[in-house]
BAFI-3210 file (N, C-alpha, C; in Angstrom, 3 decimals, decimal comma, padded with zeros to 6 digits):
// residues 117
n [1|2|3|4|5|6|7|8|9|10|11|12|13|14|15|16|17|18|19|20|21|22|23|24|25|26|27|28|29|30|31|32|33|34|35|36|37|38|39|40|41|42|43|44|45|46|47|48|49|50|51|52|53|54|55|56|57|58|59|60|61|62|63|64|65|66|67|68|69|70|71|72|73|74|75|76|77|78|79|80|81|82|83|84|85|86|87|88|89|90|91|92|93|94|95|96|97|98|99|100|101|102|103|104|105|106|107|108|109|110|111|112|113|114|115|116|117]
n.u [000,855|000,631|001,121|000,426|002,929|002,039|000,866|001,490|003,801|003,034|000,281|-000,461|000,248|-001,810|-003,884|-002,677|-002,212|-004,819|-005,979|-004,287|-004,809|-007,484|-007,250|-005,584|-006,626|-005,661|-003,228|-001,107|001,223|003,110|005,852|007,685|009,351|011,426|010,465|007,763|006,847|005,254|002,020|000,895|001,467|-000,244|-002,673|-002,637|-002,756|-005,222|-007,290|-006,846|-006,269|-003,844|-000,368|002,408|005,757|008,581|011,320|014,467|017,563|020,667|022,113|024,903|026,153|027,969|027,977|027,123|024,878|023,421|020,081|017,909|015,089|014,494|016,115|014,855|012,887|014,511|015,969|013,930|013,224|015,582|015,389|013,163|014,181|015,716|014,061|013,547|011,491|010,701|012,904|013,076|010,819|008,368|005,647|002,359|000,208|-000,447|-001,623|-000,771|001,967|001,825|000,783|002,919|004,801|003,667|003,833|006,633|007,294|005,925|007,366|009,824|009,122|008,282|010,661|012,228|010,747|010,932|013,641|013,916|013,165]
n.v [-001,165|002,153|005,425|008,978|011,531|013,213|011,838|010,691|008,152|006,391|006,788|005,946|003,312|002,179|001,985|000,236|-002,055|-002,711|-003,433|-005,559|-007,457|-007,943|-009,215|-011,373|-013,166|-015,046|-014,157|-013,442|-012,427|-009,513|-007,915|-004,944|-001,845|000,228|002,828|002,647|002,416|003,080|004,553|003,049|000,395|-000,267|000,182|-001,824|-004,084|-003,735|-002,970|-004,523|-006,890|-008,338|-009,374|-007,293|-006,947|-005,045|-004,619|-004,022|-002,313|-003,654|-002,456|-000,209|-000,647|000,092|001,453|-000,657|-003,266|-006,401|-006,783|-008,940|-010,142|-007,546|-007,174|-008,388|-006,656|-004,504|-005,749|-006,228|-003,588|-002,929|-004,625|-003,444|-000,941|-001,507|-001,330|000,887|002,774|003,048|004,058|006,729|009,273|009,593|009,614|011,046|010,210|008,138|005,659|005,013|004,620|002,400|000,533|000,324|-000,816|-003,325|-004,285|-004,372|-006,347|-008,520|-008,859|-009,622|-012,071|-013,573|-013,713|-015,252|-017,629|-018,392|-018,896|-021,289|-023,270]
n.w [000,000|-000,872|000,246|000,238|000,700|002,622|004,674|007,867|008,854|010,991|011,084|008,535|008,807|010,265|008,384|006,563|008,163|008,942|006,469|005,881|007,920|007,344|004,901|005,479|007,775|009,621|010,437|013,090|014,313|014,024|012,700|013,212|012,445|014,571|014,390|014,482|017,035|020,250|020,596|018,595|019,092|021,196|019,874|017,885|019,518|020,890|019,004|016,626|017,783|017,767|017,947|018,109|017,325|017,924|015,905|016,710|016,237|017,315|020,359|020,677|018,213|015,310|012,022|009,201|009,929|009,888|010,585|012,170|010,410|009,457|007,277|005,186|004,260|003,461|001,431|-000,421|-001,084|-002,389|-004,644|-005,863|-006,516|-008,697|-010,808|-013,325|-013,497|-010,866|-009,634|-009,211|-007,997|-009,935|-010,223|-009,877|-008,427|-005,593|-006,109|-008,667|-008,293|-006,613|-008,408|-010,243|-008,556|-008,160|-010,797|-011,114|-009,213|-010,282|-012,669|-011,564|-010,321|-012,595|-014,084|-012,327|-012,243|-014,946|-015,141|-013,833|-015,587]
ca.u [000,000|001,421|000,411|001,061|003,916|001,344|000,377|002,559|003,956|002,252|-001,131|-000,588|000,381|-003,135|-004,593|-002,004|-002,435|-006,238|-006,156|-003,523|-005,545|-008,701|-006,884|-004,960|-007,178|-004,903|-002,008|-001,117|002,435|003,519|007,131|007,706|010,538|011,365|009,709|006,343|006,593|004,360|000,579|000,517|001,554|-001,508|-003,742|-002,592|-003,203|-006,631|-008,208|-006,641|-006,073|-002,653|000,878|003,385|007,098|009,449|012,645|015,398|018,980|021,387|022,786|026,357|026,681|028,264|028,026|026,103|024,689|022,201|019,117|017,015|013,787|014,445|016,844|013,927|012,276|015,561|016,270|012,829|013,399|016,671|014,844|012,275|014,990|016,252|013,083|013,843|010,328|010,599|014,150|012,767|009,392|007,797|004,191|001,590|-000,767|000,051|-002,153|000,082|003,196|001,479|000,654|004,263|005,448|003,125|004,413|008,041|007,353|005,503|008,522|010,801|008,640|008,284|012,062|012,681|010,072|011,476|015,004|013,835|012,892]
ca.v [000,000|003,375|006,630|010,243|011,961|013,993|010,967|010,243|006,693|005,677|006,849|005,082|001,925|001,704|001,587|-000,941|-003,206|-003,071|-004,149|-006,798|-008,394|-008,326|-010,150|-012,554|-013,191|-015,919|-013,462|-013,130|-011,724|-008,474|-007,285|-003,551|-001,035|001,035|004,045|002,372|002,155|004,055|004,281|002,064|-000,928|-000,434|000,108|-003,158|-005,060|-003,570|-002,923|-005,667|-008,073|-009,020|-009,063|-006,598|-006,959|-004,028|-005,134|-002,921|-002,489|-003,901|-001,280|-000,066|-001,094|001,187|001,024|-001,593|-004,486|-007,086|-006,906|-010,052|-009,863|-006,252|-007,264|-008,828|-005,440|-003,753|-006,486|-005,984|-002,224|-003,003|-005,197|-002,459|000,155|-001,915|-000,921|002,275|003,618|003,255|004,577|008,115|009,445|010,255|009,519|012,065|009,552|006,943|004,462|004,711|004,039|001,062|-000,309|000,065|-001,759|-004,642|-004,683|-004,723|-007,626|-009,549|-009,093|-010,365|-013,448|-014,234|-014,023|-016,366|-018,845|-018,760|-019,393|-022,659|-024,219]
ca.w [000,000|-001,001|000,689|-000,114|001,693|003,639|005,745|008,766|008,757|012,000|010,678|007,371|009,265|010,681|007,168|006,011|009,040|008,866|005,209|005,975|008,772|006,618|003,831|006,077|009,129|010,523|010,826|014,516|014,724|013,078|013,022|012,766|012,698|015,786|014,148|014,670|018,460|020,878|020,658|017,591|019,716|021,919|018,880|017,277|020,524|021,264|017,860|015,736|018,629|017,259|018,651|017,285|017,890|017,347|015,588|016,951|015,951|018,570|020,927|020,588|016,931|014,393|010,636|008,729|010,700|009,457|011,670|011,884|009,807|008,792|006,025|004,147|003,710|002,766|000,204|-001,346|-001,593|-003,368|-005,875|-006,487|-007,062|-009,999|-011,803|-013,689|-013,225|-009,423|-009,082|-008,824|-007,748|-011,110|-010,255|-009,168|-007,559|-004,891|-006,747|-009,810|-007,746|-006,143|-009,591|-010,765|-007,642|-008,502|-012,085|-010,876|-008,506|-011,244|-013,533|-010,778|-010,165|-013,892|-014,417|-011,483|-012,692|-016,245|-014,934|-013,330|-016,669]
c.u [000,904|000,558|001,120|002,024|003,263|000,806|001,561|002,595|003,099|000,761|-001,386|-000,510|-000,962|-003,937|-004,006|-002,321|-003,895|-006,515|-005,456|-004,264|-006,843|-008,392|-006,313|-005,412|-006,424|-003,605|-002,083|000,059|002,875|004,829|007,127|009,021|010,339|010,590|008,214|006,016|005,608|002,921|000,130|000,563|000,246|-002,664|-003,796|-003,139|-004,698|-007,585|-008,073|-006,499|-004,953|-001,454|001,829|004,712|007,927|010,829|013,613|016,815|019,700|022,110|024,291|026,924|026,888|028,343|026,914|026,079|023,372|021,306|018,111|015,640|013,758|015,133|015,930|013,284|013,307|015,926|015,193|012,894|014,520|016,203|013,982|013,068|015,677|015,312|013,269|012,698|010,207|011,860|014,013|011,257|008,783|006,291|003,519|000,640|-000,151|-000,420|-001,302|001,384|002,945|001,353|002,021|005,051|004,960|003,720|005,867|008,170|006,891|006,661|009,569|010,389|008,676|009,710|012,568|012,030|010,630|012,879|015,014|013,654|014,125]
c.v [001,232|004,554|007,870|010,638|012,765|013,160|010,482|008,720|005,931|005,686|005,950|003,607|001,357|001,226|000,305|-002,178|-003,656|-003,878|-005,514|-007,858|-008,839|-009,364|-011,458|-012,678|-014,088|-015,283|-013,047|-012,262|-010,760|-007,887|-005,877|-002,891|-000,216|002,333|003,885|002,000|003,194|003,609|003,222|000,648|-001,232|-000,595|-001,281|-004,196|-004,958|-003,661|-004,172|-006,987|-008,959|-008,620|-008,390|-006,567|-005,914|-004,651|-003,967|-003,305|-002,722|-002,641|-001,357|-000,665|000,125|000,637|000,045|-002,834|-005,112|-007,281|-007,988|-009,553|-008,550|-006,301|-007,690|-007,625|-004,651|-004,425|-006,223|-004,576|-002,175|-003,568|-004,182|-001,315|-000,216|-001,540|000,570|003,221|003,937|003,859|006,039|008,224|010,264|010,406|010,610|011,435|008,338|005,644|004,036|004,073|002,612|000,083|-000,649|-000,872|-003,173|-005,159|-005,120|-006,073|-008,773|-009,885|-009,941|-011,837|-014,216|-014,611|-015,209|-017,678|-019,325|-019,342|-020,839|-023,682|-024,565]
c.w [000,000|-000,580|000,190|001,003|002,818|004,798|006,568|008,770|009,760|011,664|009,470|007,750|009,695|009,476|006,592|006,850|009,030|007,597|005,254|006,782|008,091|005,542|004,370|007,532|010,111|011,004|012,297|014,954|013,639|013,555|012,457|013,152|013,963|015,628|014,359|016,119|018,990|020,885|019,661|018,154|020,442|020,944|018,244|018,254|020,800|020,081|016,986|016,489|018,088|018,104|017,685|018,012|017,163|017,137|015,698|016,571|017,274|019,054|020,709|019,302|016,054|012,984|010,297|009,602|010,260|010,674|011,277|011,449|009,044|007,430|004,881|003,465|002,909|001,441|-000,843|-001,917|-002,628|-004,695|-006,609|-007,116|-008,366|-011,127|-012,080|-013,307|-011,737|-008,813|-008,633|-008,649|-008,887|-011,037|-009,424|-008,154|-006,869|-005,539|-007,937|-009,349|-007,271|-007,308|-010,169|-009,854|-007,944|-009,808|-011,902|-010,180|-009,407|-012,181|-012,810|-010,650|-011,487|-014,298|-013,603|-011,898|-014,036|-016,103|-014,450|-014,442|-017,456]
res [m|v|h|s|a|g|i|q|d|r|d|g|a|k|q|v|l|t|a|l|v|a|r|f|p|r|l|q|l|i|w|a|d|g|g|y|a|g|k|l|v|t|w|v|a|t|v|l|e|r|t|r|v|i|v|k|r|p|r|h|t|q|g|f|h|v|v|q|w|r|w|i|v|e|r|t|f|g|w|l|n|r|s|r|r|l|s|k|d|f|e|a|l|p|e|t|t|e|t|w|i|r|i|a|m|i|q|l|m|v|r|r|l|a|a|r|e]
***
């Protein structure tokens, strides 16, 4: 789900998580970045009745450090940045960007499936 830059991440997370739980009702555990701490933790527990775990960077680390579970998101962003259309923010509407993300991921999946044959 893509939002406009005018929506704060924590507010946008509520929309994303509500849609996610509606689509995947068996989902019980949600991992989130440290930027999503605070009132959102309580909201997830009370409204969605799910458990949210904040994945934090280990203390006293400098430079690059692989953080468990978080690297999956960073890797996916790297894959998306290979798509020329997504390398810069060209789109006027969030819906258009969301569509181009879907197209980029479809291309990635098709290439991987074709490589198996």
